[in-house]
C-alpha positions, -999 to 999 in steps of 0.1 A, spaced: 390 609 209 387 642 192 399 653 158 430 675 163 461 682 142 480 710 128 457 711 96 426 709 120 435 732 148 399 740 157 401 722 192 427 747 203 402 775 202 367 761 206 373 753 245 374 715 242 411 712 250 407 737 280 377 716 292 394 683 290 424 696 307 405 713 337 385 681 342 418 661 340 404 639 311 428 625 288 429 635 252 435 611 221 435 627 186 424 606 157 439 617 123 469 634 139 483 642 106 451 657 94 449 662 57 485 673 52 494 642 32 460 638 15 452 671 -2 471 699 -17 455 730 -3 467 766 5 471 755 41 492 726 33 515 750 13 518 773 40 527 746 65 552 730 40 570 763 37 576 763 75 579 726 82 607 718 55 634 739 70 622 725 105 627 690 92 664 699 86 666 715 120 652 687 140 664 659 117 631 645 112 603 638 86 572 660 81 551 633 98 572 632 128 571 671 131 533 668 128 531 644 157 556 664 176 534 695 172 505 677 189 526 662 216 540 695 225 505 709 235 500 711 273 469 691 271 491 661 265 474 651 233 481 615 224 481 608 188 461 577 175 486 564 147 466 544 124 491 521 108 503 485 111 539 493 95 564 485 120 586 512 103 558 540 105 553 530 140 591 533 149 591 568 131 560 578 151 576 568 185 608 588 175 586 618 172 583 618 210 621 625 213 617 657 193 622 688 215 603 713 195 611 750 203 580 771 215 587 796 186 587 768 160 554 755 175 537 788 171 552 793 135 536 761 125 503 771 141 503 805 123 510 787 91 480 766 95 458 795 104 471 816 76 476 846 99 496 856 127 483 852 163 473 884 180 
């Protein structure tokens, strides 16, 4: 298990996901929603600006899009959802049905990073 989320995107750039994929090692992410719902930061405000219109586009919640963002990654990251609420689990499972556009995935990543990708 690694820490990886839209608000903690470091594993996308530090080589860990590349290594795990190359070695065919499954990836699980603890705290897949990151600090998005816990702290009001500049990063969260940037993400919120992008994610809110996407919630309408995909008829989903912010939490579902945060999970869909992780699930879209080619490393096949499996989020560890830390809830016992049947409603939250149902919503998390529904995130697997979101077909996120590649452009939207990168818009979210750039919002998290606070700058465009080169």
